[in-house]
C-alpha positions in Angstrom: 20.9 15.7 -53.3 23.5 13.3 -52.7 25.5 15.3 -51.0 23.0 16.4 -48.2 22.9 12.4 -48.1 26.4 11.5 -47.7 25.9 14.3 -44.9 22.5 13.7 -43.3 23.4 10.0 -43.4 26.1 9.8 -41.2 24.6 12.2 -38.6 21.1 9.6 -38.5 23.7 6.9 -37.6 25.5 8.5 -34.9 21.5 9.8 -33.7 20.7 6.1 -33.6 23.5 5.1 -32.0 23.9 7.4 -29.4 19.9 6.5 -28.5 20.3 2.9 -28.0 23.4 3.4 -26.2 21.3 5.0 -23.7 18.7 2.4 -23.9 21.1 0.2 -23.1 22.4 2.0 -20.6 19.2 2.2 -18.2 18.8 -0.7 -19.3 21.5 -1.3 -17.6 21.1 0.7 -14.0 17.7 -0.9 -13.9 19.4 -4.0 -13.9 22.6 -3.0 -11.1 19.2 -1.5 -8.9 17.5 -4.4 -8.8 20.0 -7.3 -8.6 21.8 -4.8 -5.8 18.6 -3.3 -3.7 17.2 -7.2 -3.6 20.0 -8.6 -2.6 21.0 -5.6 0.6 16.9 -5.8 1.2 17.4 -9.8 2.7 13.5 -10.5 1.7 13.1 -14.2 0.3 11.2 -14.1 -3.2 12.0 -10.1 -3.3 10.7 -7.8 -6.4 11.0 -4.0 -7.3 9.7 -1.5 -8.1 9.7 1.2 -10.6 12.4 3.4 -10.6 12.1 6.6 -8.9 14.4 8.8 -10.4 16.2 12.2 -8.9 17.6 15.2 -10.6 20.6 13.9 -12.4 22.9 16.5 -9.2 21.9 14.1 -6.3 23.3 11.1 -8.7 20.1 8.5 -6.7 17.6 6.2 -7.6 14.7 4.6 -5.4 13.0 1.7 -5.6 10.6 -0.5 -3.3 11.6 -4.4 -2.5 8.3 -6.1 -1.6 9.5 -10.4 -0.6 9.3 -12.9 2.2 10.9 -11.7 6.0 13.8 -14.9 6.1 13.2 -15.0 10.1 10.9 -18.4 11.0 9.6 -16.0 14.1 7.9 -14.0 11.2 5.8 -17.3 10.0 6.5 -16.1 6.0 5.4 -12.5 6.7 5.4 -10.7 3.4 8.5 -7.1 3.5 8.4 -3.8 2.6 12.2 -2.2 1.9 13.3 1.4 0.6 16.4 1.5 -1.3 18.0 4.5 -2.3 21.1 3.2 -5.1 23.4 5.9 -5.6 25.1 5.1 -9.5 28.1 6.4 -8.6 29.5 5.1 -5.5 26.6 1.3 -6.6 26.3 1.6 -2.9 23.0 0.8 -1.2 21.1 2.0 1.6 17.7 -0.1 3.1 15.4 0.2 5.8 12.3 -1.2 6.3 8.5 0.8 4.4 6.2 -0.6 5.7 2.8 0.9 4.6 4.6 2.2 1.0 3.0 0.5 -2.6 4.4 0.5 -5.9 3.8 -1.9 -8.8 6.1 -4.4 -9.5 9.1 -3.7 -12.3 9.3 -6.9 -13.4 
Protein backbone atom coordinates (compact mmCIF):
# COMPACT_ATOMS: atom_id res chain seq x y z
CA UNK A 1 0.00 0.00 0.00
CA UNK A 2 2.80 2.42 0.91
CA UNK A 3 4.56 1.63 -2.33
CA UNK A 4 1.41 2.43 -4.33
CA UNK A 5 1.06 5.72 -2.46
CA UNK A 6 4.68 6.64 -3.25
CA UNK A 7 4.04 6.03 -6.94
CA UNK A 8 0.61 7.70 -7.09
CA UNK A 9 1.46 10.83 -5.11
CA UNK A 10 3.95 12.33 -7.60
CA UNK A 11 1.53 11.62 -10.46
CA UNK A 12 -1.29 13.33 -8.59
CA UNK A 13 0.88 16.34 -7.79
CA UNK A 14 2.02 16.62 -11.41
CA UNK A 15 -1.57 16.52 -12.66
CA UNK A 16 -2.60 19.18 -10.14
CA UNK A 17 0.32 21.43 -11.13
CA UNK A 18 -0.51 21.04 -14.83
CA UNK A 19 -4.14 21.95 -14.17
CA UNK A 20 -3.15 25.02 -12.14
CA UNK A 21 -0.74 26.29 -14.77
CA UNK A 22 -3.42 25.71 -17.40
CA UNK A 23 -5.87 27.83 -15.39
CA UNK A 24 -3.18 30.49 -15.01
CA UNK A 25 -2.46 30.37 -18.74
CA UNK A 26 -6.16 30.87 -19.57
CA UNK A 27 -6.38 33.77 -17.10
CA UNK A 28 -3.28 35.34 -18.67
CA UNK A 29 -4.75 34.95 -22.17
CA UNK A 30 -8.08 36.48 -21.09
CA UNK A 31 -6.29 39.45 -19.54
CA UNK A 32 -4.00 39.98 -22.55
CA UNK A 33 -6.91 39.86 -25.00
CA UNK A 34 -9.05 42.17 -22.87
CA UNK A 35 -6.30 44.75 -22.49
CA UNK A 36 -5.13 44.73 -26.12
CA UNK A 37 -8.61 44.65 -27.64
CA UNK A 38 -9.98 47.38 -25.35
CA UNK A 39 -7.05 49.63 -26.23
CA UNK A 40 -7.20 48.86 -29.96
CA UNK A 41 -10.94 49.54 -30.11
CA UNK A 42 -10.40 53.20 -29.25
CA UNK A 43 -13.68 53.17 -27.30
CA UNK A 44 -14.04 54.92 -23.96
CA UNK A 45 -15.29 52.82 -21.03
CA UNK A 46 -14.57 49.67 -23.06
CA UNK A 47 -16.09 46.36 -21.96
CA UNK A 48 -14.84 43.09 -23.43
CA UNK A 49 -17.09 40.06 -23.99
CA UNK A 50 -16.20 36.46 -23.29
CA UNK A 51 -13.71 35.06 -25.76
CA UNK A 52 -14.70 33.04 -28.82
CA UNK A 53 -12.05 30.33 -29.02
CA UNK A 54 -11.26 28.85 -32.40
CA UNK A 55 -9.44 25.60 -33.14
CA UNK A 56 -5.80 25.71 -31.99
CA UNK A 57 -4.62 25.40 -35.60
CA UNK A 58 -6.06 28.86 -36.32
CA UNK A 59 -4.28 30.35 -33.26
CA UNK A 60 -6.79 33.18 -32.92
CA UNK A 61 -9.56 34.25 -30.55
CA UNK A 62 -12.31 36.82 -31.04
CA UNK A 63 -14.13 39.14 -28.68
CA UNK A 64 -16.65 41.94 -28.90
CA UNK A 65 -15.69 45.28 -27.35
CA UNK A 66 -18.44 47.73 -26.44
CA UNK A 67 -18.08 51.28 -25.25
CA UNK A 68 -18.51 54.91 -26.21
CA UNK A 69 -17.03 56.53 -29.29
CA UNK A 70 -14.58 59.23 -28.14
CA UNK A 71 -15.33 61.74 -30.91
CA UNK A 72 -17.25 64.77 -29.61
CA UNK A 73 -19.23 64.97 -32.86
CA UNK A 74 -20.78 61.56 -32.07
CA UNK A 75 -22.18 62.97 -28.80
CA UNK A 76 -21.55 59.89 -26.64
CA UNK A 77 -22.81 57.33 -29.15
CA UNK A 78 -22.24 53.73 -28.12
CA UNK A 79 -20.04 51.58 -30.32
CA UNK A 80 -19.17 47.94 -30.86
CA UNK A 81 -15.92 46.63 -32.26
CA UNK A 82 -15.07 43.06 -33.20
CA UNK A 83 -11.52 42.21 -32.17
CA UNK A 84 -9.46 39.29 -33.47
CA UNK A 85 -6.38 38.42 -31.36
CA UNK A 86 -3.51 36.29 -32.67
CA UNK A 87 -2.22 34.16 -29.78
CA UNK A 88 1.23 33.71 -31.31
CA UNK A 89 2.05 37.23 -32.50
CA UNK A 90 -0.20 38.97 -29.92
CA UNK A 91 -1.39 41.25 -32.75
CA UNK A 92 -4.99 42.46 -32.86
CA UNK A 93 -7.34 43.53 -35.62
CA UNK A 94 -10.49 45.54 -34.91
CA UNK A 95 -13.44 46.62 -37.02
CA UNK A 96 -16.83 48.09 -36.23
CA UNK A 97 -19.45 45.45 -35.46
CA UNK A 98 -22.78 47.29 -35.55
CA UNK A 99 -25.68 45.00 -34.68
CA UNK A 100 -23.61 42.35 -32.87
CA UNK A 101 -24.07 41.55 -29.20
CA UNK A 102 -22.39 39.44 -26.55
CA UNK A 103 -22.42 39.23 -22.74
CA UNK A 104 -19.71 41.21 -20.92
CA UNK A 105 -16.62 39.27 -19.81
CA UNK A 106 -16.38 41.12 -16.48
